[in-house]
C-alpha positions as CSV (number, residue, x, y, z in Angstrom):
1,M,-21.4,57.8,-15.4
2,H,-24.2,56.8,-13.0
3,S,-25.1,53.9,-15.2
4,E,-21.5,52.6,-15.3
5,T,-21.3,52.8,-11.5
6,T,-24.6,51.0,-11.1
7,A,-23.5,48.2,-13.5
8,T,-20.2,47.8,-11.7
9,S,-22.1,47.6,-8.4
10,K,-24.4,44.9,-9.7
11,Q,-21.5,43.0,-11.1
12,R,-19.8,43.0,-7.6
13,V,-23.0,41.8,-5.9
14,H,-23.3,39.0,-8.5
15,A,-19.7,38.0,-7.7
16,A,-20.4,38.0,-4.0
17,D,-23.1,35.4,-4.4
18,G,-20.5,33.1,-5.9
19,A,-21.8,33.4,-9.5
20,P,-19.5,34.3,-12.4
21,A,-18.6,37.9,-12.7
22,G,-15.9,40.1,-14.2
23,D,-14.0,38.6,-17.1
24,A,-15.8,35.3,-16.7
25,G,-19.1,37.1,-17.3
26,G,-21.1,33.9,-16.6
27,S,-21.3,33.2,-20.3
28,A,-21.5,29.6,-21.6
29,E,-18.1,30.1,-23.4
30,S,-16.3,31.4,-20.4
31,M,-17.7,28.6,-18.2
32,R,-16.6,26.0,-20.7
33,R,-13.1,27.5,-20.6
34,V,-13.0,27.3,-16.8
35,A,-14.4,23.7,-16.9
36,V,-11.8,22.6,-19.5
37,A,-8.9,24.3,-17.6
38,S,-9.8,22.8,-14.3
39,F,-10.3,19.4,-15.8
40,I,-7.2,19.2,-18.0
41,G,-4.9,20.5,-15.3
42,T,-6.0,17.9,-12.8
43,A,-6.0,15.1,-15.4
44,I,-2.4,15.9,-16.3
45,E,-1.2,16.2,-12.8
46,F,-2.9,13.0,-11.6
47,Y,-1.6,11.2,-14.7
48,D,1.8,12.2,-13.6
49,F,1.1,11.0,-10.0
50,Y,-0.5,7.7,-11.0
51,I,2.2,6.6,-13.5
52,Y,4.5,6.5,-10.5
53,G,2.1,4.3,-8.6
54,T,1.8,1.9,-11.5
55,A,5.5,1.8,-12.0
56,A,6.0,1.3,-8.3
57,A,3.8,-1.8,-8.4
58,L,5.3,-3.2,-11.6
59,V,9.0,-2.4,-12.0
60,L,10.6,0.2,-9.7
61,N,11.4,-2.4,-7.0
62,E,13.7,-4.1,-9.5
63,A,15.1,-1.0,-11.1
64,F,16.0,0.9,-7.9
65,F,16.0,-1.8,-5.1
66,P,17.5,-4.9,-6.7
67,T,19.5,-5.9,-3.7
68,L,16.4,-6.5,-1.5
69,D,14.3,-9.6,-1.3
70,P,10.9,-9.3,-3.2
71,V,8.7,-8.4,-0.2
72,N,11.1,-5.7,1.1
73,A,11.8,-4.4,-2.4
74,T,8.1,-4.0,-2.9
75,L,7.8,-2.2,0.5
76,A,10.7,0.0,-0.4
77,S,9.1,0.9,-3.7
78,F,5.8,1.7,-2.0
79,S,7.7,3.7,0.6
80,T,9.0,6.0,-2.1
81,Y,5.5,6.2,-3.3
82,A,4.4,7.3,0.2
83,V,7.0,10.1,0.3
84,A,4.8,12.2,-2.0
85,F,1.9,12.0,0.3
86,A,4.0,13.3,3.2
87,A,5.0,16.2,0.9
88,R,1.5,17.0,-0.2
89,P,0.4,18.9,3.0
90,I,3.6,20.9,2.7
91,G,2.6,21.8,-0.9
92,S,-0.8,22.7,0.4
93,V,0.8,25.2,2.9
94,I,3.1,26.7,0.3
95,F,0.8,27.0,-2.7
96,G,-2.2,27.7,-0.4
97,H,-0.4,30.6,1.1
98,F,0.2,32.2,-2.3
99,G,-3.1,31.1,-3.7
100,D,-4.9,33.0,-0.9
101,R,-2.7,36.0,-1.2
102,V,-1.7,36.3,-4.9
103,G,-4.5,34.4,-6.7
104,R,-5.6,31.0,-7.8
105,K,-4.5,31.2,-11.5
106,S,-0.8,32.0,-11.1
107,V,-0.3,29.3,-8.4
108,L,-2.0,26.7,-10.6
109,V,0.5,27.4,-13.3
110,A,3.4,27.0,-10.9
111,S,2.1,23.7,-9.5
112,L,1.7,22.3,-13.0
113,L,5.3,23.1,-13.9
114,L,6.7,21.6,-10.7
115,M,4.7,18.4,-11.0
116,G,5.4,18.0,-14.7
117,L,9.1,18.5,-14.7
118,S,9.6,16.3,-11.6
119,T,7.7,13.5,-13.3
120,A,9.6,13.8,-16.6
121,L,12.9,13.6,-14.8
122,V,12.0,10.3,-13.3
123,G,12.0,9.0,-16.9
124,L,15.6,10.2,-17.3
125,L,16.9,8.9,-14.0
126,P,19.4,6.0,-14.3
127,G,18.7,2.9,-12.2
128,Y,20.6,1.3,-9.3
129,G,22.9,-0.6,-11.6
130,T,24.3,2.7,-13.1
131,W,24.2,5.2,-10.2
132,G,24.1,2.9,-7.2
133,I,22.6,4.4,-4.0
134,W,22.2,7.8,-5.6
135,A,19.5,6.5,-7.9
136,P,16.9,5.6,-5.2
137,L,17.9,8.8,-3.3
138,L,17.2,11.0,-6.3
139,L,14.0,9.0,-7.0
140,I,12.8,9.9,-3.5
141,L,13.7,13.6,-4.1
142,L,11.7,13.7,-7.4
143,R,8.8,11.9,-5.7
144,F,8.9,14.5,-2.9
145,L,8.7,17.3,-5.4
146,Q,5.8,15.6,-7.2
147,G,4.0,15.6,-3.9
148,I,4.7,19.3,-3.3
149,G,3.3,20.1,-6.8
150,L,0.2,18.0,-6.4
151,G,-0.4,19.4,-2.9
152,G,-1.1,22.8,-4.6
153,E,-3.0,21.5,-7.6
154,W,-6.3,20.1,-6.4
155,G,-7.3,23.0,-4.2
156,G,-6.7,25.6,-6.9
157,A,-8.4,23.6,-9.6
158,A,-11.5,23.0,-7.4
159,L,-11.6,26.7,-6.4
160,L,-11.2,27.7,-10.1
161,A,-14.4,25.8,-10.9
162,V,-16.4,26.5,-7.7
163,E,-15.7,30.2,-7.5
164,H,-16.6,30.8,-11.1
165,A,-19.8,28.7,-10.9
166,P,-23.4,29.9,-10.2
167,K,-24.5,29.0,-6.7
168,K,-27.0,26.3,-7.8
169,K,-24.4,24.6,-10.1
170,R,-21.3,24.5,-8.0
171,G,-21.4,20.8,-7.6
172,M,-21.8,20.3,-11.3
173,Y,-18.8,22.5,-12.2
174,A,-16.8,21.0,-9.4
175,A,-17.3,17.6,-11.1
176,F,-14.8,18.6,-13.9
177,P,-11.7,18.8,-11.7
178,Q,-13.0,15.7,-9.8
179,L,-12.9,13.8,-13.1
180,G,-9.2,14.5,-13.4
181,P,-8.2,11.5,-11.3
182,S,-10.4,9.2,-13.4
183,V,-9.0,10.4,-16.7
184,G,-5.4,10.6,-15.4
185,F,-5.6,7.1,-14.0
186,F,-7.2,5.8,-17.2
187,A,-4.4,7.5,-19.3
188,A,-1.6,6.3,-17.0
189,T,-2.9,2.7,-17.0
190,G,-3.6,2.8,-20.7
191,V,-0.1,3.9,-21.6
192,F,1.4,1.2,-19.5
193,W,-1.0,-1.4,-20.9
194,L,0.0,-0.4,-24.5
195,L,3.7,-0.6,-23.7
196,S,3.4,-3.9,-21.9
197,S,1.5,-5.3,-24.8
198,A,3.8,-4.0,-27.5
199,L,7.2,-4.7,-25.9
200,S,8.9,-7.8,-24.7
201,D,9.2,-8.1,-20.9
202,D,13.0,-7.3,-21.0
203,A,12.4,-4.2,-23.1
204,F,9.5,-3.0,-20.9
205,R,11.7,-3.4,-17.7
206,S,14.7,-1.9,-19.4
207,W,13.4,1.2,-20.9
208,G,9.7,0.9,-21.8
209,W,8.4,2.0,-18.3
210,R,10.2,5.3,-18.8
211,V,8.1,6.4,-21.8
212,P,5.0,7.4,-19.7
213,F,7.2,9.7,-17.6
214,L,8.8,11.3,-20.6
215,L,5.3,12.1,-22.1
216,S,4.9,14.6,-19.2
217,F,7.1,17.1,-21.1
218,L,4.4,17.3,-23.8
219,L,1.4,17.3,-21.4
220,V,2.8,20.2,-19.4
221,G,2.9,22.3,-22.5
222,V,-0.8,21.5,-23.2
223,G,-1.7,22.3,-19.6
224,L,0.1,25.6,-19.6
225,F,-1.6,26.7,-22.9
226,V,-5.0,26.0,-21.4
227,R,-4.5,27.5,-18.0
228,L,-2.8,30.7,-19.2
229,R,-6.0,31.6,-21.0
230,I,-8.4,31.8,-18.0
231,S,-9.1,34.7,-15.7
232,E,-8.8,35.0,-11.9
233,T,-11.9,33.8,-10.0
234,P,-14.5,36.6,-9.2
235,V,-14.7,35.6,-5.6
236,F,-10.9,36.0,-5.0
237,A,-11.0,39.3,-7.0
238,K,-13.5,40.6,-4.5
239,V,-11.3,39.5,-1.6
240,M,-8.4,41.5,-3.1
241,E,-10.6,44.5,-3.9
242,A,-11.8,44.6,-0.2
243,Q,-8.2,44.1,1.0
244,E,-9.2,41.1,3.0
245,A,-6.5,38.7,2.0
246,S,-5.1,36.7,5.0
247,K,-1.5,37.4,5.9
248,V,-0.8,33.9,7.0
249,P,-3.6,31.7,5.7
250,T,-2.5,28.4,7.2
251,L,-2.4,29.9,10.7
252,D,-5.8,31.4,10.2
253,V,-7.2,28.0,9.1
254,L,-5.7,26.4,12.2
255,R,-7.1,29.1,14.4
256,R,-10.5,29.7,12.9
257,H,-11.3,26.3,11.2
258,P,-9.6,23.5,13.1
259,R,-12.8,21.4,13.3
260,E,-13.5,21.7,9.5
261,L,-9.9,21.0,8.7
262,L,-9.6,17.8,10.8
263,L,-13.1,16.4,10.0
264,G,-12.7,17.3,6.3
265,A,-9.4,15.4,6.2
266,G,-11.1,12.5,8.0
267,G,-13.9,12.5,5.4
268,M,-11.3,12.1,2.6
269,V,-9.6,9.1,4.2
270,V,-11.9,6.5,2.6
271,A,-11.6,8.0,-0.9
272,Y,-7.8,7.7,-0.8
273,G,-7.9,4.4,1.0
274,L,-10.2,2.8,-1.6
275,F,-8.3,4.2,-4.5
276,Y,-4.8,3.2,-3.6
277,T,-5.8,-0.2,-2.2
278,A,-7.9,-1.0,-5.3
279,T,-5.3,0.2,-7.8
280,T,-1.7,0.3,-6.6
281,Y,-1.9,-2.5,-4.0
282,C,-4.3,-4.8,-5.8
283,L,-2.2,-4.5,-9.0
284,S,0.9,-5.6,-7.0
285,Y,-1.0,-8.3,-5.1
286,A,-2.7,-9.7,-8.2
287,T,0.4,-9.9,-10.3
288,G,2.8,-10.9,-7.5
289,T,0.7,-13.2,-5.3
290,L,-2.2,-14.4,-7.5
291,H,0.1,-14.5,-10.6
292,I,-2.5,-12.9,-12.8
293,S,-0.7,-11.5,-15.9
294,R,0.4,-7.9,-16.0
295,N,-1.5,-7.2,-19.2
296,T,-4.7,-8.7,-17.8
297,M,-4.6,-6.7,-14.7
298,L,-3.8,-3.4,-16.5
299,G,-6.7,-4.1,-18.9
300,L,-9.1,-4.9,-15.9
301,S,-7.9,-1.7,-14.2
302,L,-8.9,0.3,-17.4
303,V,-12.4,-1.2,-17.1
304,A,-12.6,-0.5,-13.4
305,C,-11.7,3.2,-14.0
306,L,-15.0,3.7,-15.8
307,F,-16.7,2.9,-12.6
308,L,-14.8,5.6,-10.9
309,A,-15.7,8.2,-13.5
310,A,-19.4,7.2,-13.3
311,G,-19.5,7.4,-9.5
312,T,-17.7,10.7,-9.5
313,W,-20.0,12.4,-12.1
314,L,-23.2,10.9,-10.8
315,A,-22.6,12.0,-7.2
316,A,-21.1,15.4,-8.0
317,T,-23.9,16.5,-10.3
318,R,-26.6,15.2,-7.9
319,S,-25.1,17.0,-5.0
320,D,-26.6,20.3,-6.1
321,G,-30.0,18.9,-5.4
322,A,-29.6,16.1,-2.9
323,G,-26.8,17.7,-0.9
324,R,-23.1,17.0,-0.7
325,R,-23.1,15.5,2.8
326,R,-25.9,13.0,2.1
327,L,-24.1,11.5,-0.9
328,I,-20.7,11.4,0.8
329,L,-22.3,9.5,3.7
330,A,-24.0,7.1,1.3
331,G,-20.7,6.4,-0.5
332,S,-18.9,5.9,2.8
333,A,-21.6,3.4,4.0
334,L,-21.4,1.5,0.8
335,A,-17.6,1.3,1.1
336,V,-17.9,-0.3,4.6
337,V,-19.8,-3.2,2.9
338,W,-17.6,-3.3,-0.2
339,G,-14.4,-3.6,1.8
340,L,-15.6,-7.0,3.0
341,V,-16.3,-8.4,-0.4
342,L,-13.3,-6.8,-2.3
343,F,-10.7,-9.5,-1.6
344,P,-13.1,-12.6,-1.8
345,L,-13.9,-11.4,-5.3
346,L,-10.3,-10.7,-6.1
347,D,-9.1,-14.1,-4.8
348,T,-11.3,-15.9,-7.3
349,E,-8.8,-14.9,-10.0
350,Q,-11.7,-14.8,-12.5
351,P,-11.3,-11.7,-14.7
352,V,-15.0,-10.6,-14.5
353,L,-15.1,-10.9,-10.8
354,V,-11.7,-9.2,-10.4
355,A,-13.0,-6.3,-12.5
356,L,-16.1,-6.2,-10.4
357,A,-14.1,-6.1,-7.2
358,I,-11.9,-3.2,-8.3
359,G,-14.7,-1.4,-10.2
360,G,-17.0,-1.6,-7.2
361,A,-14.4,-0.1,-4.9
362,L,-13.7,2.7,-7.3
363,F,-17.4,3.4,-7.7
364,C,-17.7,3.8,-3.9
365,M,-14.7,6.1,-4.0
366,G,-16.2,8.2,-6.8
367,V,-19.5,8.7,-4.8
368,V,-17.5,10.1,-1.9
369,Y,-15.0,11.9,-4.1
370,G,-17.3,13.6,-6.5
371,P,-19.1,16.0,-4.1
372,M,-15.9,16.7,-2.2
373,G,-14.9,19.1,-5.0
374,A,-17.5,21.6,-3.8
375,Y,-17.9,20.4,-0.2
376,L,-14.4,21.0,1.1
377,P,-14.1,24.6,-0.5
378,E,-17.5,25.4,1.0
379,L,-16.3,24.6,4.5
380,F,-13.9,27.5,4.5
381,G,-14.0,31.3,4.1
382,A,-12.9,33.0,0.9
383,N,-9.7,34.5,2.2
384,V,-8.3,31.1,3.5
385,R,-10.2,28.7,1.2
386,Y,-7.3,27.6,-0.9
387,S,-5.2,26.7,2.2
388,G,-8.1,25.2,4.1
389,A,-9.5,23.0,1.3
390,S,-6.0,21.9,0.1
391,L,-4.8,21.0,3.5
392,A,-7.9,19.0,4.4
393,Y,-7.7,17.2,1.1
394,N,-4.1,16.3,1.4
395,L,-4.0,15.4,5.1
396,G,-6.7,12.9,4.2
397,G,-4.2,11.6,1.6
398,V,-1.5,11.1,4.2
399,L,-3.9,9.1,6.4
400,G,-5.7,7.2,3.7
401,G,-3.4,7.0,0.7
402,A,0.3,7.0,1.8
403,V,0.0,4.2,4.3
404,S,-2.6,2.0,2.5
405,P,-0.3,0.0,0.2
406,L,2.2,-0.4,3.1
407,V,-0.4,-1.5,5.6
408,A,-2.1,-3.8,3.1
409,T,1.2,-5.5,2.2
410,R,2.0,-6.2,5.9
411,L,-1.6,-7.3,6.7
412,Q,-1.8,-9.7,3.8
413,S,1.6,-11.3,4.5
414,A,0.7,-11.7,8.2
415,F,-3.1,-12.4,8.3
416,G,-4.2,-13.0,4.7
417,S,-6.1,-11.0,2.2
418,S,-9.3,-10.7,4.2
419,S,-7.6,-8.6,6.7
420,V,-6.9,-6.0,4.0
421,G,-10.7,-5.8,3.3
422,W,-11.4,-5.2,7.0
423,Y,-8.8,-2.4,6.9
424,V,-10.7,-0.8,4.0
425,S,-14.0,-1.0,5.9
426,A,-12.4,0.5,9.0
427,M,-11.3,3.5,7.0
428,A,-14.8,3.9,5.6
429,V,-16.2,4.0,9.1
430,V,-13.8,6.7,10.1
431,S,-14.9,8.9,7.2
432,L,-18.5,8.2,7.9
433,L,-18.2,9.4,11.5
434,C,-16.2,12.5,10.4
435,V,-18.8,13.6,7.8
436,L,-21.6,13.0,10.2
437,A,-20.1,15.6,12.5
438,L,-20.0,18.2,9.6
439,P,-22.9,20.3,8.3
440,E,-24.4,20.5,4.8
441,T,-22.9,23.3,2.8
442,R,-24.6,23.6,-0.6
443,E,-26.6,26.7,0.5
444,R,-23.6,28.6,1.8
445,E,-22.4,31.8,0.1
446,L,-18.8,31.7,-1.0
447,A,-17.8,35.3,-0.5
């Protein structure tokens, strides 16, 4: 009996240090399962989110806003795109509340279901020509629900990896959910590229663009199978055991961690700004203004996505030794410079230079984004970590992601493409200053 008590005590101490304990056991097999679950879930949810961005840049303006002139139709399409970013902080509050009170695992299952079903229904939604004004209104509703679902996804996936990982490997394991956007974007762009290549333009605009959305039905099933096989994180299990769960986590974050929340959100601005400028806006700009073919731009975006994955993995895995803050600052500083060369390269219309322009921007984004998987969770206490990390992450999305395509469209039409590059550099400066005001966190205990 004494030996059992001693073993249990040691197991709890191990969990308190942020290392795997309990069902996870710290075994290679259990950590692989956690890594796969956090990676696959974010890859699927970001695939769902990104196919909307690609469709918004290529076809949704015609399908749902055919009565508007081309510029205003594009702005309307991007506005429905921005709706999800406004919804994401709401999702952070809702899912963060239950994630900090009920547990990480069950909330991740719910967010995956909401995101997947909302996405699939976009593929079934009739266009303006069939349902009139109801079509764009329902599109906005489904996009809003997408945002709610994604608002609860990232924080839970990051915590799933970080709270299971040994202290000295938190950055490495957090790299797996951080690779989700790279793979999700690659898959979304790849599916659109295949359909665009295989179908006539009329077929693509008529029904082909719906196929990527309908695939979400299948992907949700895969994601649920993987996520239902993992255990609750040992750090949260300890919070529940000690009866330390927050009653209203979001209020506790606002009261106890306002500085971390606002500066963490500011640190994320450049990652979002780079991504959505280099992908959604540049895709629309290159095909609409520069008249580069749709297939060419989708193919170049696939190549550029490899730069994002490389930057994410490199910075996330190095952050355990070099420090999260140092690498995020380096990525932000590099982004200040790259914002000034992004559009001069793009405006050459040379495929190699266009790929370099977008790939360089996404590499800078990856260097910032990779360490954030561990950095944001480490800024907050265990009983409010889901709410705090999710809210900081998604508030950064409102500031950097929701408005970027809209601002870029207006700036380009009024002042030319170089003004968009200055806008990107300005967002990078904001993030640089915010992270400078935050501490290094890699040596912090999670419990």
